[in-house]
C-alpha positions in Angstrom: 7.2 -17.3 -18.7 5.4 -15.4 -21.5 2.9 -18.3 -21.9 2.2 -18.2 -18.1 1.6 -14.5 -18.1 -0.6 -14.8 -21.2 -2.6 -17.6 -19.5 -3.0 -15.5 -16.3 -4.2 -12.5 -18.3 -6.6 -14.6 -20.4 -8.1 -16.3 -17.3 -8.5 -12.8 -15.7 -10.4 -11.6 -18.8 -12.6 -14.7 -18.7 -13.5 -13.9 -15.0 -14.3 -10.3 -15.9 -16.5 -11.3 -18.8 -18.3 -14.0 -16.8 -19.3 -11.4 -14.2 -17.4 -12.8 -11.2 -17.6 -10.3 -8.4 -16.3 -10.3 -4.9 -16.5 -7.8 -2.1 -13.4 -5.9 -0.9 -13.2 -7.9 2.3 -12.6 -11.1 0.3 -8.8 -10.6 -0.2 -5.9 -11.2 2.1 -2.7 -9.3 2.7 -1.7 -9.5 -1.0 -4.5 -7.2 -1.8 -7.3 -7.3 -4.3 -6.8 -8.4 -7.9 -6.9 -11.6 -9.9 -4.5 -13.3 -7.5 -6.9 -12.8 -4.6 -9.6 -14.6 -6.6 -7.4 -17.6 -7.4 -5.6 -17.9 -4.1 -8.2 -17.1 -1.5 -6.6 -18.7 1.6 -4.9 -16.0 3.8 -1.8 -18.1 4.5 1.8 -17.1 3.7 2.4 -19.2 0.7 -1.0 -18.6 -0.8 -0.6 -14.8 -0.3 2.8 -14.8 -2.0 1.3 -16.5 -5.0 -1.6 -14.1 -5.0 0.7 -11.1 -4.8 2.9 -12.5 -7.6 -0.1 -13.1 -9.8 -1.4 -9.6 -9.1 2.0 -8.1 -9.9 2.7 -10.1 -13.1 -0.7 -9.8 -14.5 -1.3 -6.1 -13.7 -4.7 -7.1 -12.5 -4.4 -5.2 -9.2 -3.9 -1.9 -11.0 -6.8 -2.7 -13.3 -9.0 -3.7 -10.5 -8.3 -0.6 -8.4 -8.9 1.6 -11.4 -12.2 -0.1 -12.4 -13.5 -1.3 -9.0 -13.5 -4.9 -10.2 -11.5 -8.1 -9.1 -12.4 -7.5 -5.4 -11.0 -3.9 -5.4 -13.1 -1.2 -3.8 -13.1 2.3 -5.1 -14.6 3.8 -2.0 -11.5 5.8 -1.1 -11.0 6.9 2.5 -11.4 3.6 4.4 -9.4 1.7 1.8 -6.7 4.4 1.8 -6.2 4.3 5.5 -6.2 0.5 5.6 -3.5 0.5 2.9 -1.4 2.9 4.9 -1.7 0.8 8.0 -0.8 -2.4 6.3 2.1 -0.8 4.5 3.6 0.6 7.7 3.1 -2.7 9.5 4.8 -4.7 6.8 7.7 -2.2 6.4 8.1 -1.1 10.0 11.8 -2.0 10.4 12.8 -0.7 7.0 10.9 2.6 7.6 12.8 3.0 10.9 16.1 3.0 9.1 14.9 5.1 6.3 13.2 7.7 8.5 16.5 8.1 10.5 18.2 8.8 7.2 15.4 10.9 5.8 15.3 9.0 2.5 14.7 5.6 1.0 12.4 3.6 -1.2 9.9 2.6 1.5 9.7 6.2 2.9 9.0 7.4 -0.7 6.3 4.8 -1.0 4.8 5.9 2.3 4.8 9.5 1.2 2.9 8.5 -1.9 0.3 6.7 0.2 0.0 9.9 2.3 -0.7 11.9 -0.8 2.5 13.9 -0.8 3.5 15.8 -3.9 7.0 15.3 -5.5 8.3 18.1 -3.3 6.5 16.6 -0.3 8.6 13.4 -0.6 11.8 15.3 0.3 10.0 17.4 2.9 8.6 14.3 4.6 12.1 12.8 4.6 13.5 15.9 6.3 10.7 15.9 8.8 11.2 12.3 9.8 15.0 12.7 10.0 14.8 15.8 12.3 11.9 14.3 14.4 13.2 10.7 14.5 13.6 10.6 18.3 10.0 11.6 18.7 8.6 9.2 16.0 10.6 6.2 17.2 10.7 5.2 20.8 10.7 1.9 22.6 6.9 2.0 22.7 6.5 2.8 19.0 4.2 0.5 17.1 3.2 0.7 13.4 -0.1 2.2 14.3 1.4 4.9 16.6 4.1 5.7 14.0 1.5 6.3 11.3 -0.5 8.5 13.7 2.6 10.4 14.7 3.6 11.0 11.1 0.1 12.2 10.2 0.0 14.5 13.2 3.3 15.9 12.1 2.1 16.5 8.6 -1.0 18.3 9.9 1.0 20.5 12.3 3.8 21.4 9.9 2.8 24.3 7.6 5.0 23.2 4.7 4.1 19.5 4.9 0.4 20.1 5.2 0.5 21.9 1.9 2.5 19.1 0.2 0.8 16.1 1.6 -3.0 15.5 1.4 -3.6 12.9 4.1 
């Protein structure tokens, strides 16, 4: 396993030193990073391998920090897209966690929404007390994200703790 990780890391460094560049639109659901350069097809198995490669090599963090490996550093559009993808992929888990007002996925969403440490708990309290409004039979990932953002903007405490 260590040899595989070392190989992935060395190949990533070789790509960086050779000047390989891609645009942010070149990656699939696994996100930018070395894995997206190696496994370009946007199919389930390929994207699992891309995500695993990104995670084990640490290349996604590096790419986001430096704007390399297909990662954009342009901010707002990328930030909103990440939020949309996250909510879509974790929609069912978020439903359960928002009802409880706590959970790993809800904490991750609060981070994506720019919430401070205090804001995480406040967002949990908000989702728990407003669950019936946030989740209806018509709720979609997109409408959920919009409703949560609207709630943050309208809530005096949350708007100070979360920088959406």
